[in-house]
C-alpha positions as CSV (number, residue, x, y, z in Angstrom):
1,M,-4.3,-35.2,-91.3
2,A,-4.6,-35.4,-95.1
3,D,-6.0,-32.3,-96.7
4,K,-9.0,-34.2,-98.0
5,N,-9.8,-35.5,-94.6
6,L,-9.2,-32.0,-93.1
7,S,-11.5,-30.3,-95.6
8,A,-14.2,-32.9,-94.8
9,F,-13.7,-32.3,-91.1
10,I,-14.1,-28.5,-91.6
11,W,-17.0,-29.1,-93.8
12,S,-18.7,-31.1,-91.0
13,V,-19.2,-27.8,-89.2
14,A,-21.9,-27.2,-91.7
15,E,-23.9,-29.8,-89.9
16,L,-24.0,-27.5,-86.8
17,L,-25.2,-24.6,-88.9
18,R,-27.8,-26.5,-90.9
19,D,-31.0,-25.4,-89.0
20,N,-29.9,-21.8,-88.3
21,Y,-28.1,-20.8,-91.5
22,K,-28.9,-20.9,-95.2
23,K,-26.6,-23.1,-97.2
24,S,-25.4,-20.0,-99.1
25,D,-24.2,-18.5,-95.8
26,Y,-22.1,-21.4,-94.6
27,G,-19.0,-20.2,-96.4
28,Q,-18.5,-16.9,-94.5
29,V,-18.7,-18.6,-91.1
30,I,-16.6,-21.7,-91.9
31,L,-13.9,-19.9,-94.0
32,A,-13.5,-17.1,-91.5
33,F,-13.1,-19.6,-88.6
34,T,-10.6,-21.6,-90.7
35,V,-8.5,-18.5,-91.4
36,L,-8.7,-17.5,-87.7
37,R,-7.6,-21.0,-86.5
38,R,-4.7,-20.9,-89.1
39,I,-3.5,-17.6,-87.6
40,D,-4.2,-18.8,-84.1
41,C,-2.0,-21.8,-84.6
42,V,0.9,-19.6,-85.9
43,L,0.6,-17.3,-82.9
44,E,-0.1,-20.0,-80.2
45,A,3.4,-20.7,-79.1
46,E,4.4,-17.1,-78.5
47,K,1.2,-15.5,-77.0
48,R,2.0,-16.4,-73.4
49,G,5.4,-14.8,-73.8
50,V,3.8,-11.6,-74.9
51,C,1.6,-11.5,-71.8
52,E,4.5,-12.2,-69.5
53,K,6.6,-9.4,-71.0
54,R,3.7,-7.0,-70.7
55,T,3.1,-8.0,-67.1
56,S,6.7,-7.2,-66.3
57,H,6.3,-3.9,-68.2
58,K,8.7,-5.0,-71.0
59,A,7.9,-4.2,-74.5
60,P,7.5,-7.3,-76.7
61,S,9.9,-7.9,-79.5
62,L,8.4,-7.3,-83.0
63,K,11.0,-9.4,-84.8
64,S,9.1,-12.7,-85.1
65,K,6.4,-13.4,-87.6
66,A,3.9,-13.9,-84.8
67,F,4.4,-10.4,-83.4
68,R,4.1,-9.0,-86.9
69,L,0.7,-10.7,-87.0
70,N,-0.6,-9.7,-83.6
71,Q,0.1,-6.2,-82.3
72,P,-2.4,-5.5,-79.5
73,D,-2.5,-2.6,-77.1
74,V,0.8,-2.7,-75.2
75,N,-0.7,-1.4,-72.0
76,S,-2.9,-4.5,-71.3
77,C,-3.0,-8.2,-71.8
78,S,-6.5,-9.3,-72.9
79,P,-7.5,-12.8,-72.0
80,S,-8.2,-13.2,-75.7
81,L,-4.5,-13.2,-76.3
82,L,-4.4,-16.7,-74.8
83,G,-6.0,-18.0,-78.0
84,L,-9.1,-20.0,-79.0
85,K,-8.3,-23.0,-76.8
86,E,-8.4,-20.7,-73.7
87,I,-11.3,-18.6,-75.0
88,I,-13.7,-21.6,-75.0
89,L,-13.0,-22.3,-71.3
90,D,-15.0,-19.1,-70.4
91,E,-18.4,-20.1,-71.8
92,G,-20.1,-16.9,-70.8
93,S,-17.6,-14.6,-72.5
94,I,-16.7,-16.4,-75.8
95,S,-18.3,-13.8,-78.0
96,K,-16.7,-10.9,-76.1
97,N,-13.3,-12.6,-76.1
98,I,-13.3,-13.6,-79.7
99,N,-14.1,-10.0,-80.7
100,A,-11.4,-8.8,-78.4
101,Y,-9.0,-11.3,-80.0
102,I,-9.8,-9.9,-83.5
103,Q,-9.5,-6.4,-82.3
104,S,-6.0,-7.2,-81.0
105,F,-4.8,-7.7,-84.5
106,S,-3.3,-4.9,-86.7
107,P,-5.8,-2.9,-88.8
108,T,-4.7,-4.7,-92.0
109,I,-5.4,-8.2,-90.4
110,K,-8.7,-7.0,-88.9
111,G,-9.7,-6.1,-92.5
112,I,-9.5,-9.7,-93.4
113,F,-12.2,-10.6,-90.9
114,E,-14.2,-7.5,-91.9
115,S,-14.4,-9.0,-95.4
116,F,-16.1,-12.1,-93.9
117,E,-18.5,-9.8,-91.8
118,F,-17.1,-11.9,-88.9
119,E,-18.4,-9.7,-86.1
120,T,-22.0,-10.1,-87.4
121,H,-21.6,-13.8,-87.6
122,I,-20.2,-14.1,-84.1
123,D,-23.2,-12.2,-82.7
124,R,-25.6,-14.4,-84.7
125,L,-23.8,-17.7,-83.6
126,N,-24.0,-16.5,-80.0
127,K,-27.7,-15.8,-80.2
128,T,-28.4,-19.2,-81.6
129,N,-26.2,-20.9,-79.0
130,L,-23.8,-22.2,-81.7
131,L,-20.8,-20.1,-81.0
132,S,-19.3,-22.4,-78.3
133,Q,-19.8,-25.5,-80.4
134,V,-18.3,-24.1,-83.6
135,T,-15.3,-22.5,-81.8
136,R,-14.7,-25.7,-79.9
137,K,-14.8,-27.8,-83.1
138,F,-12.1,-25.6,-84.7
139,T,-9.8,-25.9,-81.7
140,L,-9.6,-29.7,-82.3
141,I,-7.6,-29.2,-85.5
142,D,-4.0,-28.1,-85.9
143,L,-3.6,-25.8,-88.9
144,H,0.0,-24.7,-88.1
145,P,2.1,-24.5,-91.3
146,T,4.4,-27.2,-90.0
147,T,1.4,-29.5,-89.9
148,I,-0.6,-28.3,-92.9
149,S,1.7,-26.8,-95.5
150,N,0.7,-23.6,-97.4
151,T,0.1,-25.7,-100.5
152,E,-2.2,-28.1,-98.7
153,M,-4.0,-25.2,-97.0
154,G,-4.6,-23.5,-100.3
155,T,-6.1,-26.7,-101.7
156,I,-8.4,-27.0,-98.7
157,F,-9.6,-23.4,-99.1
158,E,-10.3,-23.9,-102.8
159,E,-12.2,-27.1,-102.2
160,L,-14.3,-25.4,-99.5
161,I,-15.0,-22.4,-101.7
162,R,-16.0,-24.7,-104.6
163,K,-18.5,-26.5,-102.4
164,F,-19.9,-23.3,-101.0
165,A,-20.2,-21.9,-104.5
166,E,-22.1,-25.0,-105.7
167,L,-24.5,-24.7,-102.8
168,S,-25.3,-21.1,-103.6
169,N,-25.3,-21.7,-107.4
170,D,-22.8,-18.8,-107.6
171,I,-20.3,-20.4,-109.9
172,Q,-20.9,-18.7,-113.3
173,G,-17.6,-18.3,-115.1
174,E,-15.6,-19.0,-112.0
175,H,-13.4,-22.0,-112.5
176,F,-11.0,-22.7,-109.6
177,T,-7.7,-23.6,-111.1
178,P,-6.6,-27.2,-110.2
179,R,-3.1,-27.3,-108.5
180,E,-1.7,-29.4,-111.3
181,V,-2.7,-26.8,-113.9
182,I,-1.0,-24.1,-111.7
183,N,2.1,-26.2,-111.5
184,L,2.2,-26.5,-115.3
185,M,1.7,-22.7,-115.7
186,V,4.4,-21.9,-113.2
187,N,6.8,-24.4,-114.9
188,L,6.2,-22.7,-118.3
189,L,6.5,-19.3,-116.8
190,F,9.9,-19.8,-115.1
191,S,11.5,-22.5,-117.3
192,K,13.3,-20.0,-119.6
193,D,14.8,-18.0,-116.7
194,K,16.2,-20.8,-114.5
195,E,19.8,-19.7,-114.9
196,A,19.0,-16.0,-114.3
197,L,17.0,-17.0,-111.2
198,L,20.0,-18.6,-109.6
199,A,21.6,-15.2,-108.9
200,E,22.2,-14.7,-105.2
201,D,19.5,-12.7,-103.4
202,I,17.7,-12.0,-106.7
203,V,14.3,-10.2,-106.3
204,K,11.5,-10.6,-108.8
205,S,7.8,-9.6,-108.8
206,I,4.7,-11.4,-109.8
207,Y,1.0,-10.3,-110.2
208,D,-2.4,-12.0,-110.5
209,P,-5.4,-9.7,-111.3
210,T,-7.8,-12.5,-110.5
211,A,-6.0,-13.8,-107.5
212,G,-8.8,-15.9,-105.9
213,T,-7.4,-17.5,-102.8
214,G,-3.8,-16.8,-103.9
215,G,-3.1,-20.3,-105.3
216,M,-1.1,-19.2,-108.3
217,L,0.9,-16.7,-106.3
218,S,1.7,-19.3,-103.6
219,V,2.8,-22.0,-106.0
220,A,4.9,-19.4,-107.9
221,E,6.7,-18.4,-104.7
222,E,7.4,-22.0,-103.7
223,H,8.7,-22.8,-107.2
224,I,11.2,-19.8,-107.1
225,K,12.3,-20.9,-103.6
226,A,12.9,-24.4,-104.9
227,I,15.2,-23.0,-107.6
228,N,17.0,-20.6,-105.4
229,P,16.3,-20.4,-101.6
230,S,17.9,-16.9,-101.4
231,A,15.6,-15.5,-104.1
232,K,12.7,-13.3,-103.1
233,L,9.4,-13.1,-105.0
234,I,7.3,-10.0,-104.3
235,V,3.6,-10.9,-104.9
236,S,0.7,-8.6,-105.8
237,G,-2.8,-9.3,-106.7
238,Q,-6.4,-8.2,-106.8
239,E,-9.6,-10.2,-106.2
240,I,-13.3,-9.3,-106.6
241,N,-14.8,-11.9,-104.2
242,P,-14.5,-10.7,-100.5
243,E,-14.1,-14.2,-99.1
244,S,-11.4,-15.3,-101.6
245,Y,-9.7,-12.0,-101.1
246,A,-9.6,-12.5,-97.3
247,I,-8.2,-16.0,-97.6
248,C,-5.6,-14.7,-100.1
249,K,-4.5,-12.0,-97.7
250,A,-4.3,-14.5,-94.8
251,D,-2.2,-16.9,-96.9
252,M,0.2,-14.1,-97.9
253,L,0.4,-13.0,-94.3
254,I,1.6,-16.4,-93.1
255,R,4.2,-16.4,-95.9
256,G,5.6,-13.1,-94.7
257,Q,4.5,-11.2,-97.8
258,D,3.3,-7.5,-97.8
259,I,-0.4,-8.1,-97.6
260,N,-1.1,-4.5,-98.7
261,N,-0.2,-5.7,-102.2
262,I,-3.4,-7.8,-102.2
263,C,-6.4,-5.6,-103.0
264,L,-10.1,-6.0,-103.2
265,G,-12.1,-4.9,-106.2
266,N,-12.9,-5.3,-109.9
267,T,-9.7,-5.3,-111.8
268,L,-11.3,-4.0,-115.0
269,S,-13.1,-1.0,-113.5
270,H,-10.7,-0.1,-110.7
271,D,-7.0,-1.2,-111.1
272,H,-5.5,-0.9,-107.6
273,H,-2.1,-1.5,-109.1
274,A,-2.3,1.1,-111.9
275,K,1.0,2.0,-113.6
276,K,2.9,-0.8,-111.8
277,K,4.9,-3.3,-113.9
278,Y,5.9,-6.9,-113.1
279,D,8.5,-9.5,-114.1
280,Y,5.9,-12.3,-114.1
281,M,2.1,-12.5,-114.3
282,L,-0.4,-15.3,-113.9
283,S,-4.2,-15.4,-114.2
284,N,-7.3,-17.5,-114.7
285,P,-10.0,-15.0,-115.4
286,P,-13.7,-16.0,-115.6
287,F,-14.7,-17.8,-118.7
288,G,-17.4,-16.3,-120.8
289,V,-18.7,-13.8,-118.2
290,D,-20.1,-10.5,-119.4
291,W,-18.6,-7.2,-118.3
292,K,-21.9,-5.2,-118.4
293,K,-21.4,-4.0,-114.8
294,V,-18.1,-2.3,-115.6
295,Q,-19.0,-1.3,-119.2
296,K,-19.1,2.4,-118.4
297,E,-15.7,2.5,-116.9
298,V,-14.0,0.3,-119.5
299,K,-15.5,2.2,-122.4
300,K,-14.4,5.5,-120.9
301,E,-10.8,4.3,-120.5
302,Y,-10.9,3.0,-124.1
303,R,-12.3,6.3,-125.4
304,D,-10.2,8.7,-123.3
305,K,-6.8,6.9,-123.1
306,G,-6.6,4.8,-126.2
307,F,-3.2,3.0,-126.4
308,S,-2.0,4.9,-123.4
309,G,-4.5,2.9,-121.3
310,R,-5.1,-0.8,-121.1
311,F,-7.7,-1.3,-123.8
312,G,-6.3,0.5,-126.8
313,P,-6.5,-2.2,-129.5
314,G,-10.2,-2.7,-129.1
315,L,-13.0,-4.0,-126.9
316,P,-14.5,-7.5,-127.2
317,R,-18.3,-8.1,-127.1
318,V,-19.9,-7.5,-123.8
319,S,-20.8,-11.1,-123.4
320,D,-17.2,-12.2,-122.7
321,G,-14.5,-10.1,-121.0
322,S,-11.6,-12.7,-121.1
323,L,-9.6,-10.7,-123.6
324,L,-9.9,-7.5,-121.4
325,F,-7.9,-9.4,-118.7
326,L,-5.3,-10.3,-121.4
327,M,-4.9,-6.7,-122.4
328,H,-4.8,-5.6,-118.7
329,L,-1.8,-8.0,-118.1
330,I,0.0,-6.9,-121.3
331,S,-0.2,-3.3,-120.1
332,K,1.8,-4.3,-117.0
333,M,4.7,-5.8,-118.8
334,L,8.1,-4.3,-118.1
335,P,9.8,-2.8,-121.2
336,A,12.2,-5.2,-122.9
337,S,15.0,-2.8,-122.2
338,K,14.4,-3.5,-118.4
339,G,14.3,-7.2,-118.7
340,G,10.7,-7.7,-120.1
341,S,8.0,-9.9,-118.7
342,R,6.3,-13.2,-119.2
343,I,2.6,-13.9,-118.7
344,G,0.7,-17.2,-118.2
345,I,-3.1,-16.9,-118.6
346,V,-5.8,-19.6,-118.9
347,L,-8.6,-18.9,-121.4
348,S,-11.4,-20.8,-123.0
349,G,-11.4,-21.5,-126.8
350,S,-13.6,-18.5,-127.8
351,P,-10.9,-15.7,-127.5
352,M,-8.9,-17.5,-130.2
353,F,-11.5,-17.2,-132.9
354,T,-14.6,-15.3,-131.9
355,G,-15.2,-12.2,-134.0
356,S,-14.5,-11.7,-137.7
357,A,-11.9,-9.3,-139.1
358,G,-12.3,-5.8,-137.8
359,S,-14.2,-6.9,-134.6
360,G,-12.9,-6.0,-131.2
361,E,-11.7,-9.6,-130.5
362,S,-9.9,-9.9,-133.9
363,E,-8.2,-6.5,-133.3
364,I,-7.0,-7.6,-129.9
365,R,-5.6,-10.8,-131.5
366,R,-4.0,-8.7,-134.2
367,Y,-2.4,-6.5,-131.7
368,V,-0.8,-9.2,-129.6
369,L,0.3,-11.3,-132.6
370,E,1.7,-8.4,-134.7
371,N,3.6,-7.2,-131.7
372,D,5.0,-10.7,-131.4
373,Y,3.8,-11.2,-127.8
374,V,2.4,-14.7,-128.2
375,E,5.1,-17.2,-127.4
376,A,2.9,-20.4,-127.1
377,I,-0.6,-21.6,-126.7
378,I,-1.1,-25.0,-125.0
379,Q,-4.4,-26.9,-125.3
380,L,-5.2,-28.6,-122.0
381,P,-7.2,-31.9,-121.6
382,Q,-10.9,-31.5,-121.1
383,E,-12.5,-32.2,-117.7
384,L,-9.5,-30.8,-115.7
385,F,-11.6,-28.0,-114.0
386,Y,-14.1,-28.6,-111.2
387,N,-17.2,-27.0,-112.7
388,T,-16.6,-27.0,-116.5
389,A,-15.7,-29.5,-119.1
390,I,-15.0,-27.1,-121.9
391,S,-11.6,-26.9,-123.7
392,T,-9.1,-24.6,-122.0
393,Y,-5.8,-23.1,-123.2
394,I,-2.8,-21.7,-121.5
395,W,-1.4,-18.6,-123.4
396,I,2.2,-17.7,-122.7
397,I,2.8,-14.1,-123.5
398,T,6.1,-12.3,-123.5
399,N,8.0,-9.3,-124.9
400,K,11.4,-11.0,-124.4
401,K,11.4,-13.8,-127.0
402,E,14.5,-15.6,-127.9
403,S,15.8,-14.8,-131.5
404,S,14.7,-18.3,-132.7
405,R,11.1,-17.7,-131.6
406,K,10.7,-14.2,-133.0
407,G,7.9,-13.9,-135.5
408,K,6.6,-17.4,-134.6
409,V,3.9,-19.0,-132.4
410,Q,4.2,-22.4,-130.8
411,L,1.0,-24.4,-130.6
412,I,1.0,-27.5,-128.4
413,D,-1.9,-30.0,-128.3
414,C,-1.9,-31.6,-124.9
415,S,-5.5,-32.7,-125.0
416,T,-4.5,-36.4,-124.4
417,F,-2.0,-35.6,-121.6
418,S,-4.0,-36.7,-118.6
419,K,-5.2,-39.6,-116.5
420,K,-8.8,-40.4,-115.5
421,M,-9.4,-39.8,-111.8
422,R,-10.7,-42.6,-109.6
423,K,-13.3,-40.3,-108.2
424,S,-14.7,-37.2,-109.9
425,L,-14.8,-33.8,-108.2
426,G,-17.7,-32.0,-109.8
427,S,-16.9,-31.8,-113.5
428,K,-13.2,-32.7,-112.9
429,R,-12.6,-36.2,-114.1
430,Q,-9.1,-35.9,-115.4
431,E,-5.8,-34.9,-113.8
432,L,-2.3,-34.0,-115.0
433,R,0.5,-36.1,-113.4
434,D,4.0,-34.9,-112.7
435,N,5.5,-36.8,-115.7
436,E,2.9,-35.2,-118.0
437,I,3.7,-31.7,-116.7
438,S,7.4,-32.4,-117.3
439,E,6.8,-33.6,-120.8
440,I,4.7,-30.6,-121.7
441,T,7.4,-28.3,-120.3
442,K,10.0,-30.2,-122.3
443,I,8.1,-29.8,-125.5
444,F,7.6,-26.1,-124.8
445,N,11.3,-25.6,-124.2
446,S,12.5,-27.6,-127.2
447,F,10.7,-25.4,-129.6
448,K,10.5,-28.2,-132.2
449,E,7.6,-29.7,-134.1
450,V,6.6,-33.0,-132.5
451,K,4.6,-36.0,-133.8
452,T,3.6,-39.0,-131.8
453,E,2.2,-42.1,-133.7
454,G,1.7,-39.9,-136.7
455,K,-0.3,-37.3,-134.7
456,S,1.0,-33.7,-134.4
457,I,1.6,-32.6,-130.9
458,C,3.5,-29.4,-131.5
459,R,3.4,-27.0,-134.4
460,I,5.6,-23.9,-135.0
461,L,3.8,-21.3,-137.2
462,K,4.8,-18.0,-138.5
463,T,2.6,-15.2,-137.2
464,E,1.3,-14.3,-140.6
465,E,0.0,-17.9,-141.0
466,L,-2.6,-17.0,-138.4
467,G,-3.8,-13.9,-140.2
468,Y,-6.0,-13.2,-143.2
469,K,-7.4,-10.4,-145.3
470,L,-11.2,-10.2,-145.5
471,I,-12.0,-8.8,-148.9
472,T,-15.4,-7.7,-150.2
473,V,-16.2,-8.8,-153.7
474,D,-18.7,-6.8,-155.7
475,R,-20.4,-7.5,-159.1
476,P,-22.3,-5.1,-161.3
477,K,-25.9,-4.4,-161.1
478,K,-27.7,-5.0,-164.4
479,D,-31.1,-4.0,-165.8
480,I,-33.6,-6.5,-167.2
481,K,-31.8,-6.5,-170.5
482,G,-28.5,-7.4,-169.0
483,N,-26.9,-4.0,-169.3
484,V,-24.6,-2.8,-166.6
485,I,-26.1,0.1,-164.5
486,T,-23.8,3.1,-163.8
487,I,-24.1,5.7,-161.0
488,R,-25.6,8.9,-162.4
489,K,-24.9,11.4,-159.6
490,G,-22.3,12.3,-157.0
491,K,-18.6,11.9,-157.0
492,Y,-18.9,8.3,-158.2
493,K,-20.9,9.4,-161.3
494,G,-20.2,7.1,-164.2
495,S,-18.9,4.3,-162.0
496,T,-20.4,0.8,-162.2
497,Q,-23.1,0.3,-159.6
498,F,-22.7,-2.8,-157.5
499,D,-25.5,-5.3,-156.8
500,P,-26.0,-5.7,-153.0
501,E,-27.5,-9.1,-153.5
502,L,-24.4,-10.4,-155.3
503,R,-21.9,-8.9,-152.8
504,D,-19.7,-11.6,-151.1
505,T,-16.7,-11.8,-148.9
506,E,-13.5,-13.9,-149.2
507,S,-10.9,-14.7,-146.6
508,I,-7.4,-14.8,-148.1
509,P,-4.3,-15.9,-146.0
510,L,-1.9,-13.1,-145.4
511,S,0.9,-15.3,-146.8
512,E,-0.8,-15.3,-150.3
513,P,-1.0,-12.3,-152.6
514,V,-4.5,-11.0,-152.9
515,D,-4.3,-10.5,-156.7
516,S,-3.2,-14.1,-157.5
517,Y,-6.0,-15.5,-155.2
518,F,-8.6,-13.2,-156.8
519,K,-7.6,-14.1,-160.3
520,R,-7.6,-17.8,-159.5
521,E,-10.6,-18.2,-157.3
522,I,-12.9,-15.3,-158.3
523,L,-12.3,-14.0,-161.8
524,T,-12.3,-17.6,-163.2
525,H,-16.0,-17.8,-162.3
526,Y,-17.1,-14.2,-162.3
527,P,-15.0,-12.1,-164.9
528,D,-17.0,-8.9,-164.1
529,A,-16.2,-9.0,-160.3
530,W,-14.0,-6.5,-158.5
531,I,-12.6,-5.9,-155.0
532,N,-14.1,-3.1,-153.0
533,E,-10.7,-1.9,-151.6
534,D,-12.4,0.4,-149.0
535,K,-13.8,-2.6,-147.2
536,T,-10.7,-4.8,-146.9
537,K,-9.9,-5.8,-143.3
538,I,-7.1,-7.7,-141.7
539,G,-8.1,-10.4,-139.2
540,Y,-6.4,-13.1,-137.0
541,E,-7.8,-16.3,-135.7
542,I,-6.1,-19.4,-134.0
543,L,-7.9,-22.5,-135.0
544,F,-6.4,-25.5,-133.2
545,N,-8.4,-28.1,-135.2
546,R,-6.9,-26.7,-138.5
547,Y,-3.5,-27.8,-137.3
548,F,-4.2,-30.8,-135.1
549,Y,-7.4,-32.5,-136.3
550,N,-6.7,-36.1,-137.6
551,F,-9.1,-37.0,-140.3
552,P,-10.4,-40.6,-140.0
553,K,-9.1,-43.0,-142.5
554,I,-11.4,-43.3,-145.5
555,R,-12.9,-46.7,-146.0
556,S,-12.4,-48.4,-149.4
557,L,-15.2,-48.7,-151.9
558,E,-15.1,-52.4,-151.6
559,K,-15.6,-52.3,-147.8
560,I,-18.5,-49.8,-148.2
561,N,-20.2,-52.0,-150.8
562,Q,-19.8,-55.0,-148.6
563,E,-21.4,-53.2,-145.7
564,L,-24.3,-52.2,-147.9
565,R,-24.8,-55.8,-149.1
566,D,-24.8,-57.0,-145.4
567,L,-27.4,-54.3,-144.5
568,F,-29.5,-55.4,-147.4
569,K,-29.4,-59.0,-146.3
570,V,-30.5,-58.0,-142.8
571,F,-33.3,-55.8,-144.2
572,S,-34.5,-58.6,-146.4
573,T,-34.6,-61.1,-143.5
574,L,-36.6,-58.6,-141.3
575,S,-39.0,-57.9,-144.2
576,K,-39.8,-61.6,-144.6
577,Q,-40.4,-62.1,-140.9
578,I,-42.8,-59.2,-140.9
579,I,-44.7,-60.6,-143.9
580,E,-44.9,-64.1,-142.4
């Protein structure tokens, strides 16, 4: 069954819940049953063997994936071990047997269902006489990984979560990453290391601080395996949403990953992976969401730990915490002497330019650029995400740049690299195709400036080209007779007093000497002006339009005059008709 049809089938369970559940509560029931059925299908083939061995007083082997999933009390064989298809045959004991089934799992796996508050929902469904119908419906679908791949299952989970979020209006800032965007990010993340990843039995680590349902981690693992089947990718992540966290753990469980590496909680206030470093990192943090709830913890770390913590360079305004996630990831990079790290993070446009020189945002940009961490920034097409049409950008961050890339930043404009979808999914109206993903990856790897039909697609800039000095220009205060007023008291006694109404600021590119700019642009017009050196600040901003905007061709004067004559004729004709 295709993943779209399957998600529609699972979604149809909502019809059963309609009169007894609020729409905002559908998710916990349907997602929990989907996870349970997924695990049930994995275990189904081996459960009878477990019971037979227990009946004959033989301890079951724990070698297979199924037994690692399900480790019930070895002294008994609960009927619930037979699985959901057998459970529904005993109408009067479905609630008891499902709970027994859940309790038969290891504590770690039971925790997945605790995140869904599954026991409470089982009791509620039982009281409303819906438990049998819902359970029976899920037994009709086969969710075994050989039938529904992990990638397809991930897509199904994300589609369901998106629908539930829309129903409950709980989607502020949360933008589920389309699989084609994840594929592009993973391509960019690993493309420079393909040869190194071919080493036999190589082991690498990857981390996502906003793991969601684990889509990025799953695609990354599949990508590594496609390059080298003997390679092992150890995944870790943290997720704030309990349902997404539970799904992520279940997915990692099926994959044979250590699910203790997937943690629940707010990454900014409580880092469950503190002091750990990773080879690769991926993230799509919330766009434009404030961090008021964790303001106390973040500011305390900034104040107490400084650069030995995660947020040393500065703090962005409370209304947008995107750059906090960027700094969090950078803090987890392996030292270059140990191989370094590479990061892929999706951000909206505001982190590239919000905040003037000296602000928290600008200081963070200054830190990552002056440390030469920014390898590339790729502008994505609009309308790629399910519930936002804003411009989005992939930042590639690394501390292991090739010599040719050092001191430079690659900007790639891929805003036209997409195809319109036949049917929209929320705000998602565009999609990236495989050939476009390949082309973007090729441009990234080539590290050459590219033009198509006269339009720039890729620019290579020196880091200093993104920086500027913000100078404060003062002019003297004068009395009514035009005489310059001097300061009469204090350590500045005798100095010229500045006029606050005439104070101005100027942004000067770092690549240009301040003195030559000041003489040319300021002193030419205001010979009595001077620079207030104490207020000079360095800032950085990344303005894509400055490098990629194509100005429309200017019309000739003859054409403009002809258009005006034509309009005058139309106006004259209309005026006559009105008069007549």
